[in-house]
MDTraj code that builds the backbone (N, CA, C; nanometers):
import mdtraj as md
import numpy as np

residues = "MET PHE ALA ALA GLU THR LEU VAL GLY PRO SER ILE PRO TRP PHE THR LEU SER PRO LEU LEU THR LEU LEU ALA GLY ALA CYS ILE LEU MET LEU PHE GLY SER LEU LEU PRO GLN TRP PRO ARG GLY LEU TYR GLY VAL VAL SER SER ALA THR ALA ALA THR ALA ILE VAL LEU CYS PHE PHE LEU TRP ASP ASN LEU SER ASP GLY LYS PRO GLU THR ILE ILE GLY ASP ALA LEU ALA PHE ASP HIS PHE ALA VAL LEU GLY THR ILE THR ILE CYS VAL ALA VAL LEU LEU ALA SER LEU THR THR SER ASP TYR LEU VAL ARG GLU ASP GLU ASP GLY PRO GLU LEU PHE VAL LEU TYR LEU THR ALA ALA ILE GLY GLY ILE ALA THR GLY GLY ALA ARG LYS VAL LYS LYS PRO ASP SER SER THR SER SER SER VAL GLY PHE PRO ARG ARG SER SER SER THR ALA SER ARG".split()
xyz = np.array([
    [2.9787, 2.4131, -0.9720],
    [3.0562, 2.3684, -1.0848],
    [2.9672, 2.2963, -1.1862],
    [2.8907, 2.2003, -1.1403],
    [2.8007, 2.1295, -1.2301],
    [2.6607, 2.1873, -1.2166],
    [2.5899, 2.1923, -1.3270],
    [2.4545, 2.2476, -1.3251],
    [2.3597, 2.1583, -1.2471],
    [2.3880, 2.0293, -1.2431],
    [2.3005, 1.9376, -1.1719],
    [2.3014, 1.9623, -1.0214],
    [2.4062, 2.0202, -0.9706],
    [2.4129, 2.0481, -0.8276],
    [2.3214, 2.1639, -0.7883],
    [2.2932, 2.2542, -0.8803],
    [2.2115, 2.3697, -0.8482],
    [2.0676, 2.3573, -0.8969],
    [2.0380, 2.2591, -0.9793],
    [1.9052, 2.2435, -1.0348],
    [1.8099, 2.1885, -0.9285],
    [1.7016, 2.2585, -0.9079],
    [1.5974, 2.2119, -0.8169],
    [1.4702, 2.1970, -0.8997],
    [1.4300, 2.0734, -0.9211],
    [1.3120, 2.0465, -1.0015],
    [1.1849, 2.0601, -0.9203],
    [1.0727, 2.0580, -0.9880],
    [0.9457, 2.0689, -0.9155],
    [0.9163, 1.9400, -0.8397],
    [0.8409, 1.9533, -0.7329],
    [0.7993, 1.8318, -0.6622],
    [0.6910, 1.7633, -0.7448],
    [0.6942, 1.6317, -0.7428],
    [0.6002, 1.5543, -0.8235],
    [0.5143, 1.4710, -0.7300],
    [0.3837, 1.4987, -0.7242],
    [0.2936, 1.4177, -0.6418],
    [0.2571, 1.2887, -0.7160],
    [0.3287, 1.1833, -0.6888],
    [0.3152, 1.0598, -0.7657],
    [0.1762, 0.9996, -0.7556],
    [0.1137, 1.0080, -0.6378],
    [-0.0209, 0.9497, -0.6258],
    [-0.1215, 1.0253, -0.7118],
    [-0.1027, 1.1539, -0.7267],
    [-0.1911, 1.2324, -0.8120],
    [-0.1785, 1.1893, -0.9579],
    [-0.0615, 1.1467, -0.9964],
    [-0.0382, 1.1009, -1.1338],
    [-0.0669, 0.9523, -1.1531],
    [-0.1154, 0.8844, -1.0502],
    [-0.1315, 0.7393, -1.0569],
    [-0.2246, 0.6912, -1.1692],
    [-0.3351, 0.7592, -1.2038],
    [-0.4116, 0.7105, -1.3190],
    [-0.3319, 0.7143, -1.4496],
    [-0.2556, 0.8212, -1.4698],
    [-0.1718, 0.8288, -1.5903],
    [-0.0646, 0.7200, -1.5906],
    [-0.0027, 0.7000, -1.4755],
    [0.1017, 0.5982, -1.4664],
    [0.0445, 0.4578, -1.4830],
    [-0.0776, 0.4366, -1.4360],
    [-0.1430, 0.3070, -1.4538],
    [-0.1689, 0.2795, -1.6010],
    [-0.2195, 0.3798, -1.6729],
    [-0.2430, 0.3623, -1.8163],
    [-0.1124, 0.3389, -1.8911],
    [-0.0073, 0.4098, -1.8515],
    [0.1232, 0.3906, -1.9146],
    [0.1776, 0.2504, -1.8876],
    [0.1641, 0.2047, -1.7648],
    [0.2114, 0.0698, -1.7311],
    [0.1338, -0.0363, -1.8087],
    [0.0034, -0.0184, -1.8197],
    [-0.0768, -0.1140, -1.8962],
    [-0.0376, -0.1174, -2.0429],
    [-0.0113, -0.0006, -2.1013],
    [0.0306, 0.0049, -2.2416],
    [0.1669, -0.0618, -2.2601],
    [0.2584, -0.0372, -2.1666],
    [0.3918, -0.0995, -2.1763],
    [0.3846, -0.2507, -2.1599],
    [0.3032, -0.2962, -2.0668],
    [0.2881, -0.4406, -2.0463],
    [0.2286, -0.5064, -2.1697],
    [0.1249, -0.4459, -2.2247],
    [0.0635, -0.5031, -2.3448],
    [0.1624, -0.5088, -2.4605],
    [0.2368, -0.4018, -2.4806],
    [0.3294, -0.3985, -2.5942],
    [0.4471, -0.4928, -2.5732],
    [0.5021, -0.4916, -2.4533],
    [0.6184, -0.5753, -2.4270],
    [0.5837, -0.7235, -2.4293],
    [0.4843, -0.7612, -2.3504],
    [0.4494, -0.9027, -2.3440],
    [0.3805, -0.9494, -2.4713],
    [0.3073, -0.8597, -2.5363],
    [0.2430, -0.8969, -2.6614],
    [0.3416, -0.9240, -2.7729],
    [0.4573, -0.8597, -2.7672],
    [0.5558, -0.8820, -2.8726],
    [0.6565, -0.9912, -2.8383],
    [0.6799, -1.0159, -2.7105],
    [0.7803, -1.1143, -2.6723],
    [0.7248, -1.2537, -2.6456],
    [0.6010, -1.2624, -2.6061],
    [0.5425, -1.3924, -2.5747],
    [0.4660, -1.4454, -2.6955],
    [0.4453, -1.5764, -2.6996],
    [0.3652, -1.6299, -2.8105],
    [0.2207, -1.5801, -2.8019],
    [0.1416, -1.6196, -2.8982],
    [0.0033, -1.5725, -2.9082],
    [-0.0720, -1.5903, -2.7765],
    [-0.1362, -1.4837, -2.7331],
    [-0.2163, -1.4882, -2.6107],
    [-0.3516, -1.5512, -2.6414],
    [-0.4200, -1.6008, -2.5406],
    [-0.5563, -1.6506, -2.5653],
    [-0.6444, -1.5389, -2.6211],
    [-0.7395, -1.5761, -2.7038],
    [-0.8271, -1.4774, -2.7678],
    [-0.8963, -1.3899, -2.6638],
    [-0.8924, -1.2597, -2.6856],
    [-0.9607, -1.1656, -2.5995],
    [-0.8830, -1.1194, -2.4787],
    [-0.7651, -1.1757, -2.4526],
    [-0.6908, -1.1391, -2.3330],
    [-0.6326, -0.9975, -2.3427],
    [-0.6001, -0.9529, -2.4637],
    [-0.5507, -0.8158, -2.4802],
    [-0.6568, -0.7156, -2.4345],
    [-0.7796, -0.7398, -2.4741],
    [-0.8889, -0.6524, -2.4344],
    [-0.9159, -0.6559, -2.2852],
    [-0.9003, -0.7737, -2.2253],
    [-0.9209, -0.7859, -2.0808],
    [-0.8146, -0.7071, -2.0052],
    [-0.6898, -0.7164, -2.0490],
    [-0.5816, -0.6424, -1.9826],
    [-0.6032, -0.4919, -1.9990],
    [-0.6421, -0.4483, -2.1185],
    [-0.6674, -0.3069, -2.1420],
    [-0.7859, -0.2582, -2.0580],
    [-0.8908, -0.3369, -2.0501],
    [-1.0072, -0.2998, -1.9696],
    [-0.9736, -0.2973, -1.8213],
    [-0.8960, -0.3941, -1.7754],
    [-0.8564, -0.3965, -1.6345],
    [-0.7685, -0.2761, -1.6006],
    [-0.6845, -0.2358, -1.6946],
    [-0.6012, -0.1173, -1.6735],
    [-0.6877, 0.0079, -1.6609],
    [-0.7856, 0.0222, -1.7495],
    [-0.8740, 0.1385, -1.7438],
    [-0.9586, 0.1364, -1.6161],
    [-1.0043, 0.0183, -1.5752],
    [-1.0830, 0.0075, -1.4523],
    [-0.9989, 0.0433, -1.3296],
    [-0.8732, 0.0029, -1.3288],
    [-0.7833, 0.0388, -1.2188],
    [-0.7628, 0.1897, -1.2125],
    [-0.7478, 0.2525, -1.3278],
    [-0.7327, 0.3985, -1.3308],
    [-0.8593, 0.4674, -1.2799],
    [-0.9759, 0.4118, -1.3096],
    [-1.1019, 0.4682, -1.2607],
    [-1.1088, 0.4595, -1.1089],
    [-1.0708, 0.3449, -1.0538],
    [-1.0718, 0.3281, -0.9077],
    [-0.9754, 0.4278, -0.8428],
    [-0.8593, 0.4454, -0.8999],
    [-0.7648, 0.5436, -0.8466],
    [-0.8209, 0.6855, -0.8541],
    [-0.8980, 0.7145, -0.9576],
    [-0.9602, 0.8469, -0.9687],
    [-1.0601, 0.8711, -0.8562],
    [-1.1292, 0.7666, -0.8130],
    [-1.2232, 0.7836, -0.7022],
    [-1.1494, 0.8196, -0.5732],
    [-1.0326, 0.7604, -0.5516],
    [-0.9513, 0.7986, -0.4357],
    [-0.9029, 0.9430, -0.4484],
    [-0.8638, 0.9826, -0.5692],
    [-0.8208, 1.1209, -0.5906],
    [-0.9357, 1.2187, -0.5695],
    [-1.0546, 1.1804, -0.6136],
    [-1.1720, 1.2657, -0.5944],
    [-1.1979, 1.2877, -0.4451],
    [-1.1828, 1.1813, -0.3677],
    [-1.2030, 1.1908, -0.2234],
    [-1.0985, 1.2820, -0.1589],
    [-0.9766, 1.2833, -0.2113],
    [-0.8718, 1.3704, -0.1582],
    [-0.8967, 1.5176, -0.1898],
    [-0.9828, 1.5452, -0.2863],
    [-1.0139, 1.6833, -0.3244],
    [-1.1367, 1.7354, -0.2518],
    [-1.1650, 1.6838, -0.1350],
    [-1.2885, 1.7210, -0.0658],
    [-1.2910, 1.8673, -0.0236],
    [-1.1752, 1.9323, -0.0093],
    [-1.1759, 2.0737, 0.0298],
    [-1.2185, 2.1641, -0.0849],
    [-1.2163, 2.1147, -0.2077],
    [-1.2654, 2.1908, -0.3224],
    [-1.1690, 2.2898, -0.3819],
    [-1.0484, 2.2992, -0.3283],
    [-0.9508, 2.3936, -0.3817],
    [-0.8779, 2.3316, -0.5003],
    [-0.8771, 2.3996, -0.6150],
    [-0.7976, 2.3482, -0.7266],
    [-0.6489, 2.3670, -0.6986],
    [-0.5710, 2.2736, -0.7465],
    [-0.4260, 2.2785, -0.7296],
    [-0.3600, 2.2683, -0.8666],
    [-0.2332, 2.2997, -0.8693],
    [-0.1531, 2.2727, -0.9878],
    [-0.0384, 2.1817, -0.9448],
    [0.0026, 2.0970, -1.0351],
    [0.1098, 2.0012, -1.0048],
    [0.2166, 2.0088, -1.1123],
    [0.3298, 1.9530, -1.0821],
    [0.4457, 1.9462, -1.1717],
    [0.4824, 2.0851, -1.2229],
    [0.5152, 2.1725, -1.1307],
    [0.5592, 2.3067, -1.1690],
    [0.4512, 2.3868, -1.2384],
    [0.3279, 2.3763, -1.1942],
    [0.2127, 2.4480, -1.2497],
    [0.1814, 2.4082, -1.3938],
    [0.2194, 2.2880, -1.4354],
    [0.1927, 2.2448, -1.5722],
    [0.0552, 2.1814, -1.5868],
    [0.0091, 2.1114, -1.4838],
    [-0.1204, 2.0440, -1.4888],
    [-0.2101, 2.0936, -1.3775],
    [-0.3368, 2.1098, -1.4101],
    [-0.4353, 2.1463, -1.3086],
    [-0.4871, 2.0179, -1.2455],
    [-0.5100, 2.0236, -1.1162],
    [-0.5641, 1.9084, -1.0443],
    [-0.6839, 1.9575, -0.9642],
    [-0.8023, 1.9350, -1.0204],
    [-0.9258, 1.9757, -0.9555],
    [-1.0336, 1.8737, -0.9899],
    [-1.1562, 1.9006, -0.9462],
    [-1.2646, 1.8060, -0.9723],
    [-1.2902, 1.7887, -1.1220],
    [-1.2776, 1.8954, -1.1974],
    [-1.2999, 1.8858, -1.3411],
    [-1.1971, 1.7948, -1.4083],
    [-1.0712, 1.8080, -1.3693],
    [-0.9662, 1.7236, -1.4277],
    [-0.9870, 1.5770, -1.3913],
    [-1.0273, 1.5504, -1.2679],
    [-1.0516, 1.4119, -1.2267],
    [-1.1752, 1.3561, -1.2981],
    [-1.2789, 1.4385, -1.3138],
    [-1.3978, 1.3946, -1.3873],
    [-1.3634, 1.3654, -1.5335],
    [-1.2796, 1.4485, -1.5937],
    [-1.2349, 1.4217, -1.7300],
    [-1.1565, 1.2925, -1.7397],
    [-1.0735, 1.2656, -1.6402],
    [-0.9967, 1.1404, -1.6384],
    [-1.0898, 1.0204, -1.6276],
    [-1.1899, 1.0303, -1.5411],
    [-1.2861, 0.9207, -1.5266],
    [-1.3610, 0.8984, -1.6579],
    [-1.4023, 1.0058, -1.7220],
    [-1.4768, 0.9947, -1.8478],
    [-1.3924, 0.9286, -1.9560],
    [-1.2691, 0.9697, -1.9683],
    [-1.1811, 0.9115, -2.0696],
    [-1.1542, 0.7631, -2.0390],
    [-1.1340, 0.7302, -1.9128],
    [-1.1081, 0.5899, -1.8767],
    [-1.2306, 0.5019, -1.8991],
    [-1.3504, 0.5547, -1.8756],
    [-1.4725, 0.4783, -1.9053],
    [-1.4824, 0.4552, -2.0557],
    [-1.4484, 0.5555, -2.1350],
    [-1.4505, 0.5392, -2.2804],
    [-1.3500, 0.4331, -2.3252],
    [-1.2320, 0.4321, -2.2645],
    [-1.1318, 0.3301, -2.2978],
    [-1.1813, 0.1917, -2.2573],
    [-1.2428, 0.1819, -2.1415],
    [-1.2962, 0.0543, -2.0950],
    [-1.4009, 0.0002, -2.1921],
    [-1.4953, 0.0837, -2.2307],
    [-1.6003, 0.0389, -2.3224],
    [-1.5458, 0.0095, -2.4622],
    [-1.4545, 0.0925, -2.5099],
    [-1.3951, 0.0693, -2.6420],
    [-1.3129, -0.0592, -2.6434],
    [-1.2426, -0.0867, -2.5349],
    [-1.1615, -0.2090, -2.5281],
    [-1.2492, -0.3337, -2.5281],
    [-1.3563, -0.3294, -2.4516],
    [-1.4457, -0.4458, -2.4485],
    [-1.5141, -0.4676, -2.5828],
    [-1.5592, -0.3598, -2.6451],
    [-1.6260, -0.3711, -2.7752],
    [-1.5294, -0.4195, -2.8828],
    [-1.4105, -0.3626, -2.8847],
    [-1.3108, -0.4026, -2.9847],
    [-1.2670, -0.5463, -2.9645],
    [-1.2487, -0.5860, -2.8400],
    [-1.2086, -0.7236, -2.8110],
    [-1.3135, -0.8225, -2.8596],
    [-1.4398, -0.7906, -2.8344],
    [-1.5476, -0.8780, -2.8802],
    [-1.5492, -0.8880, -3.0320],
    [-1.5306, -0.7749, -3.0991],
    [-1.5298, -0.7753, -3.2450],
    [-1.4112, -0.8548, -3.2999],
    [-1.2925, -0.8332, -3.2439],
    [-1.1737, -0.9014, -3.2951],
    [-1.1799, -1.0519, -3.2720],
    [-1.2352, -1.0944, -3.1606],
    [-1.2500, -1.2385, -3.1351],
    [-1.3486, -1.2979, -3.2356],
    [-1.4576, -1.2268, -3.2627],
    [-1.5583, -1.2746, -3.3575],
    [-1.5012, -1.2848, -3.4986],
    [-1.4136, -1.1931, -3.5354],
    [-1.3554, -1.1919, -3.6695],
    [-1.2269, -1.2733, -3.6790],
    [-1.1908, -1.3440, -3.5726],
    [-1.0704, -1.4279, -3.5679],
    [-0.9434, -1.3451, -3.5896],
    [-0.9417, -1.2263, -3.5351],
    [-0.8262, -1.1366, -3.5371],
    [-0.7958, -1.0994, -3.3932],
    [-0.6728, -1.0706, -3.3632],
    [-0.6380, -1.0247, -3.2287],
    [-0.4964, -0.9707, -3.2307],
    [-0.4670, -0.8781, -3.1444],
    [-0.3345, -0.8197, -3.1336],
    [-0.3378, -0.7055, -3.0343],
    [-0.2226, -0.6711, -2.9778],
    [-0.2211, -0.5684, -2.8741],
    [-0.2198, -0.4241, -2.9260],
    [-0.1995, -0.4055, -3.0554],
    [-0.1741, -0.2714, -3.1068],
    [-0.2898, -0.1747, -3.0825],
    [-0.4118, -0.2162, -3.1111],
    [-0.5264, -0.1277, -3.0914],
    [-0.5438, -0.0899, -2.9449],
    [-0.5213, -0.1849, -2.8573],
    [-0.5421, -0.1592, -2.7150],
    [-0.4330, -0.0692, -2.6581],
    [-0.3117, -0.0841, -2.7078],
    [-0.2042, 0.0076, -2.6687],
    [-0.2360, 0.1477, -2.7200],
    [-0.2901, 0.1563, -2.8396],
    [-0.3306, 0.2855, -2.8947],
    [-0.4382, 0.3502, -2.8077],
    [-0.5354, 0.2736, -2.7636],
    [-0.6401, 0.3277, -2.6758],
    [-0.5801, 0.3834, -2.5469],
    [-0.4896, 0.3078, -2.4867],
    [-0.4327, 0.3502, -2.3584],
    [-0.3442, 0.4735, -2.3730],
    [-0.2628, 0.4771, -2.4772],
    [-0.1757, 0.5932, -2.4951],
    [-0.2550, 0.7164, -2.5387],
    [-0.3605, 0.6974, -2.6169],
    [-0.4454, 0.8111, -2.6529],
    [-0.5155, 0.8658, -2.5292],
    [-0.5516, 0.7785, -2.4370],
    [-0.6130, 0.8235, -2.3119],
    [-0.5148, 0.9069, -2.2308],
    [-0.3886, 0.8664, -2.2285],
    [-0.2874, 0.9446, -2.1568],
    [-0.2778, 1.0849, -2.2161],
    [-0.2750, 1.0933, -2.3479],
    [-0.2697, 1.2232, -2.4135],
    [-0.3932, 1.3066, -2.3863],
    [-0.5100, 1.2442, -2.3883],
    [-0.6336, 1.3177, -2.3610],
    [-0.6399, 1.3688, -2.2189],
    [-0.5948, 1.2882, -2.1249],
    [-0.5958, 1.3290, -1.9842],
    [-0.4964, 1.4425, -1.9616],
    [-0.3784, 1.4304, -2.0190],
    [-0.2776, 1.5359, -2.0029],
    [-0.3230, 1.6657, -2.0687],
    [-0.3878, 1.6554, -2.1838],
    [-0.4381, 1.7749, -2.2507],
    [-0.5530, 1.8369, -2.1732],
    [-0.6399, 1.7539, -2.1183],
    [-0.7529, 1.8043, -2.0408],
    [-0.7111, 1.8740, -1.9127],
    [-0.6015, 1.8309, -1.8536],
    [-0.5550, 1.8921, -1.7299],
    [-0.4509, 2.0001, -1.7497],
    [-0.4135, 2.0255, -1.8754],
    [-0.3087, 2.1254, -1.9004],
    [-0.3579, 2.2639, -1.8649],
    [-0.2701, 2.3403, -1.8080],
    [-0.3045, 2.4784, -1.7723],
    [-0.2919, 2.5658, -1.8953],
    [-0.3641, 2.6754, -1.8945],
    [-0.3548, 2.7698, -2.0060],
    [-0.2186, 2.8371, -2.0041],
    [-0.1613, 2.8504, -2.1227],
    [-0.0348, 2.9203, -2.1366],
    [-0.0662, 3.0654, -2.1682],
    [0.0039, 3.1544, -2.1037],
    [-0.0197, 3.2966, -2.1266],
    [0.0196, 3.3316, -2.2690],
    [-0.0734, 3.3945, -2.3394],
    [-0.0488, 3.4329, -2.4782],
    [0.0361, 3.5593, -2.4820],
    [0.1226, 3.5695, -2.5824],
    [0.1988, 3.6945, -2.5968],
    [0.1064, 3.8070, -2.6413],
    [0.1521, 3.9289, -2.6255],
    [0.0749, 4.0455, -2.6650],
    [0.0520, 4.0410, -2.8152],
    [-0.0724, 4.0320, -2.8581],
    [-0.1029, 4.0153, -2.9997],
    [-0.1020, 4.1464, -3.0774],
    [-0.0870, 4.2573, -3.0106],
    [-0.0888, 4.3844, -3.0831],
    [0.0420, 4.4102, -3.1570],
    [0.1497, 4.3473, -3.1130],
    [0.2789, 4.3748, -3.1760],
    [0.3238, 4.2662, -3.2720],
    [0.2826, 4.1435, -3.2500],
    [0.3291, 4.0361, -3.3387],
    [0.2263, 3.9247, -3.3420],
    [0.2414, 3.8380, -3.4409],
    [0.1542, 3.7220, -3.4488],
    [0.2090, 3.6134, -3.3575],
    [0.1434, 3.5001, -3.3556],
    [0.1814, 3.3947, -3.2618],
    [0.3163, 3.3318, -3.2942],
    [0.3656, 3.3484, -3.4164],
    [0.4941, 3.2895, -3.4510],
    [0.6067, 3.3910, -3.4509],
    [0.5791, 3.5148, -3.4124],
    [0.6848, 3.6130, -3.3994],
    [0.7054, 3.7016, -3.5189],
    [0.6226, 3.6913, -3.6223],
    [0.6365, 3.7772, -3.7377],
    [0.5501, 3.9013, -3.7181],
    [0.5902, 4.0115, -3.7781],
    [0.5081, 4.1325, -3.7656],
    [0.3682, 4.1084, -3.8207],
    [0.2705, 4.1641, -3.7525],
    [0.1305, 4.1480, -3.7938],
    [0.1024, 4.2405, -3.9126],
    [0.0299, 4.1863, -4.0117],
    [-0.0082, 4.2678, -4.1273],
    [-0.1209, 4.3609, -4.0880],
    [-0.1226, 4.4737, -4.1492],
    [-0.2323, 4.5670, -4.1221],
    [-0.3589, 4.5152, -4.1868],
    [-0.4717, 4.5646, -4.1443],
    [-0.5985, 4.5161, -4.1966],
    [-0.6185, 4.5490, -4.3428],
    [-0.5558, 4.6572, -4.3909],
    [-0.5717, 4.6945, -4.5313],
    [-0.4958, 4.5979, -4.6222],
    [-0.3808, 4.5450, -4.5798],
    [-0.3071, 4.4500, -4.6633],
    [-0.3631, 4.3092, -4.6492],
    [-0.4321, 4.2812, -4.5388],
    [-0.4864, 4.1468, -4.5190],
    [-0.6105, 4.1250, -4.6034],
    [-0.6801, 4.2319, -4.6425],
    [-0.8040, 4.2138, -4.7162],
    [-0.7820, 4.1923, -4.8656],
    [-0.6612, 4.2127, -4.9145],
    [-0.6344, 4.1948, -5.0570],
    [-0.6329, 4.0539, -5.0971],
])
top = md.Topology()
chain = top.add_chain()
for i, resn in enumerate(residues, 1):
    res = top.add_residue(resn, chain, resSeq=i)
    for name in ("N", "CA", "C"):
        top.add_atom(name, md.element.get_by_symbol(name[0]), res)
traj = md.Trajectory(xyz[None], top)
């Protein structure tokens, strides 16, 4: 009767997603507490952002150890690839966030400026980069009959005009 009774969603390996969830939690904490609490001590936004990125790096090392058999997997209904390359990309992005957060924090403290917005931007951009890096290729439609948006393809003689 109800569609929810028949819907079977994909299984979600939560530990595999733990670096992404850690970055998301850090961004939410920074934004929520940064907007609701009075001014934080100088540099604390950068410390929280760096600690979040460092935690995600540590979790990636555990994930790397779990991939010792070397077989690539897909997760969340074949939407994301989970292999050594994806974990290495996650580590690289998190190291970049860690270094950018420390550098930005030092600069903002020196210039007597501070706020959580830049650090939340770093963390959410890292989530997007990690998700994009692990995304599986989508099968392209047959290009001989139509273009990518569904319109008929122009012949080569009309395209050269």
